[in-house]
C-alpha positions as CSV (number, residue, x, y, z in Angstrom):
1,M,0.0,0.0,0.0
2,I,2.8,2.4,0.9
3,L,4.4,1.6,-2.4
4,L,1.2,2.5,-4.3
5,I,0.9,5.8,-2.5
6,E,4.5,6.6,-3.2
7,A,4.0,5.8,-6.9
8,I,1.0,8.2,-6.9
9,D,3.1,10.9,-5.3
10,K,5.8,10.5,-7.9
11,L,3.4,10.5,-10.8
12,F,1.7,13.6,-9.6
13,L,5.0,15.3,-8.9
14,I,6.3,14.5,-12.4
15,Y,3.0,15.8,-13.9
16,M,3.3,19.1,-11.9
17,I,6.9,19.5,-13.0
18,M,5.7,19.0,-16.6
19,I,3.1,21.8,-16.1
20,F,5.7,24.1,-14.6
21,V,8.1,23.5,-17.6
22,R,5.1,24.1,-19.9
23,I,4.4,27.4,-18.2
24,L,8.0,28.5,-18.3
25,G,8.4,27.3,-21.9
26,S,5.4,29.4,-22.9
27,W,7.5,32.5,-22.0
28,F,10.1,31.5,-24.6
29,P,8.5,31.0,-28.0
30,E,11.8,29.7,-29.5
31,F,11.5,26.6,-27.4
32,Q,8.0,25.7,-28.5
33,G,9.3,23.6,-31.4
34,H,11.7,21.7,-29.3
35,T,11.0,17.9,-29.1
36,V,10.8,18.0,-25.3
37,M,8.4,20.9,-25.3
38,R,6.2,19.3,-27.9
39,F,6.1,16.1,-25.7
40,I,5.3,18.1,-22.6
41,S,2.6,20.2,-24.4
42,H,1.0,17.0,-25.8
43,Y,0.4,15.7,-22.3
44,T,-0.3,18.9,-20.3
45,D,-2.3,21.0,-22.7
46,P,-5.5,19.0,-22.6
47,Y,-5.5,19.3,-18.8
48,L,-4.6,23.0,-18.8
49,N,-7.1,23.8,-21.6
50,I,-9.9,22.7,-19.3
51,F,-9.0,25.6,-16.9
52,K,-8.3,28.1,-19.7
53,R,-11.9,27.6,-20.9
54,I,-13.2,28.3,-17.4
55,I,-10.9,31.1,-16.4
56,P,-10.2,33.7,-19.1
57,P,-6.8,35.6,-19.0
58,L,-6.7,38.8,-17.1
59,G,-4.9,41.0,-19.6
60,M,-1.5,39.4,-20.1
61,F,-1.8,37.3,-17.0
62,D,-3.2,33.7,-17.3
63,L,-4.2,32.4,-13.9
64,S,-5.6,29.2,-15.1
65,P,-2.3,27.2,-14.6
66,I,-2.3,28.2,-11.0
67,V,-5.9,26.9,-10.5
68,A,-4.9,23.8,-12.5
69,I,-2.1,23.0,-10.1
70,F,-4.3,23.5,-7.1
71,A,-6.9,21.2,-8.6
72,L,-4.2,18.6,-9.3
73,Q,-3.1,18.7,-5.7
74,I,-6.7,18.3,-4.5
75,I,-7.2,15.4,-6.9
76,E,-4.0,13.8,-5.6
77,S,-5.2,14.2,-2.0
78,V,-8.6,12.7,-2.7
79,I,-7.1,9.7,-4.5
80,K,-4.7,9.0,-1.6
81,S,-7.4,9.5,1.0
82,L,-9.7,7.0,-0.9
83,L,-6.9,4.5,-1.1
84,I,-6.2,4.8,2.6
85,R,-9.9,4.3,3.5
86,I,-10.1,1.3,1.2
87,I,-7.2,-0.4,2.9
88,L,-8.3,0.5,6.5
């Protein structure tokens, strides 16, 4: 059980890092065509686009990635709580 929770921790951590790299990469358009950025965009954009549709940008500030990260942390907590309740 502990191994499963640790695996979930690692997967969510990797995905959050990918989101951060995606956000930072969006500030540098010359990196958008790079293979790593295309890979990261392919896996993070569908999730981030959910929040971009709900929360429009405020001028040049896009707050949707912040909300997406908070939502991801809540989802992780819920999944881990459910697993702990199932085991106990």
